[in-house]
C-alpha positions in Angstrom: -51.9 8.9 30.1 -52.5 12.3 31.3 -49.1 14.0 31.3 -45.9 13.8 29.4 -43.0 11.4 30.5 -39.4 12.1 30.3 -38.5 10.3 27.6 -41.8 12.2 25.7 -39.6 15.1 26.5 -36.2 14.0 25.3 -37.4 13.0 22.3 -39.1 16.3 21.8 -35.9 18.1 22.4 -34.0 15.7 19.7 -36.6 16.4 17.3 -36.7 20.4 17.9 -32.7 20.2 17.8 -32.7 18.4 14.5 -35.1 20.5 13.2 -33.6 23.7 14.1 -30.0 23.2 14.9 -28.0 24.4 18.0 -26.7 27.2 16.2 -30.5 28.7 15.8 -31.1 27.6 19.0 -28.4 29.1 20.6 -28.9 32.5 18.7 -32.6 32.3 19.5 -31.9 31.8 23.5 -29.4 34.7 23.1 -32.3 37.2 21.6 -34.5 36.1 24.2 -32.3 36.8 26.8 -30.9 40.1 26.0 -34.8 40.7 25.4 -35.7 39.8 28.9 -32.8 41.7 30.4 -34.1 45.0 28.2 -37.6 44.5 29.6 -35.9 44.4 33.4 -34.0 47.7 32.8 -36.7 49.1 31.2 -39.2 48.2 34.6 -36.3 49.4 36.6 -36.8 52.7 34.9 -40.4 52.7 35.0 -40.1 52.2 38.9 -37.7 55.1 39.2 -39.8 57.4 37.5 -42.8 56.4 39.1 -41.1 57.5 42.5 -39.8 61.0 41.2 -43.3 61.6 40.0 -45.6 61.7 43.2 -43.0 64.1 44.4 -43.4 66.6 41.2 -47.0 66.0 41.0 -47.3 66.8 45.0 -45.2 70.3 44.4 -47.4 71.1 41.1 -50.4 70.8 43.1 -49.6 72.7 46.0 -49.1 75.5 43.6 -52.0 75.1 41.8 -53.5 75.4 45.2 -52.0 78.3 46.2 -53.1 80.1 42.9 -56.6 79.1 43.3 -57.0 80.6 46.8 -55.0 83.7 45.3 -57.9 83.8 42.7 -60.4 83.4 45.1 -59.4 85.9 47.1 
């Protein structure tokens, strides 16, 4: 009594198809797929930026450290 059987899921699927229609479900699936693809692309771009950022930050911190030493002298 705790979980749904295969028949329950099939009935739910039939009701959803009857209510929304296959055309709307196909469109929603396509929209969801493109949203996931865009999200993955953005994550890859963010990782690429994060990989480049430490190099830029370390270069800036070395410059800042050398300027600080000059100011102290």
